[in-house]
N, C-alpha and C positions, 0 to 999 in steps of 0.2 A: 572524549566527547568529539563529535563531528564538527568540523569547521563550518559554521553557518554561511560563510561566504562562498562555499563551493556549491554550484547549482546542481551537480550530479555526484554527491558523495558516495563513498563505498557503503553498501548496506551493512548494518550490524547483524541482520537476520533476514532470511528468505523463507517465505511460505509458498507452497505449491498448491494452488487451488484448481489445477487443471482437472477437468472432468466433473467439477462441482458446479451446481447450478443454483440460482437465486433461491433463497437468500444466503446460502452457505458461504460463498466467498466473503461477504460482509461480516457474517458471524465470526469466521475464522480470523479475519483481519482485526476485528474489535477485540477478540480474545488475545491475539498475539502482540498487539501494539504495546501492551503493558509489560511485555517481556524485554523490551529495549528501553534504554535510559532516555530521559527527556533530552532532545536534541539529536538523538540518533535516528537512523533511517531504517524502515522496514520495507523490504522488497516483496511484492505480491505478484505471483504469476497466476493468471486466470484465462480461461477460454470462453466463459459464458458471455455472450454479447451484451447482456444487461449489466455486467460487472463494471463497464466503463462509467455509466451514469450512476450506478449504485454506490460505487466506492468514492466517486467524486462527491456525491451528496453526503455520504457518511462522514468523510473527512472534514467537510465544511461544518457540519452540525456538531461533530465531536471536538472541533477546535484544533485539528491537526493540519499540517501543511502538505498538500499534495504537490510534490515537486515535479513529477512528470507522469504522463501516460504515454507509453510507447507501444505501438502496434508491432508485434513480433510474429514470426511464423507460428500459426496455430493459436494466437490469442493476444493477450496484453501483458505488459510489464508496468507495474505501478511502483513509484518510489514515494513513500510517505514519511515525513519527518514528525516524530512525536513532539508535541508542543505542551501537553498537559499531563 
């Protein structure tokens, strides 16, 4: 299990949503979050400009912790801790 005191823990899994557009990054994230254990972190890479607000909103409503949104070359990197 990931140490919950670490603000930027090592992801248990990474999904690549580069080239996918709304709503596909959120659908993929929703499907893949269940493949990591509660407390572990899913890393999502996406380049859809809408993914920033979409994934932020999804994480809040789904009860998961959005640890970070990082702007990287060509898109975004999200770290999401599974809570439920």
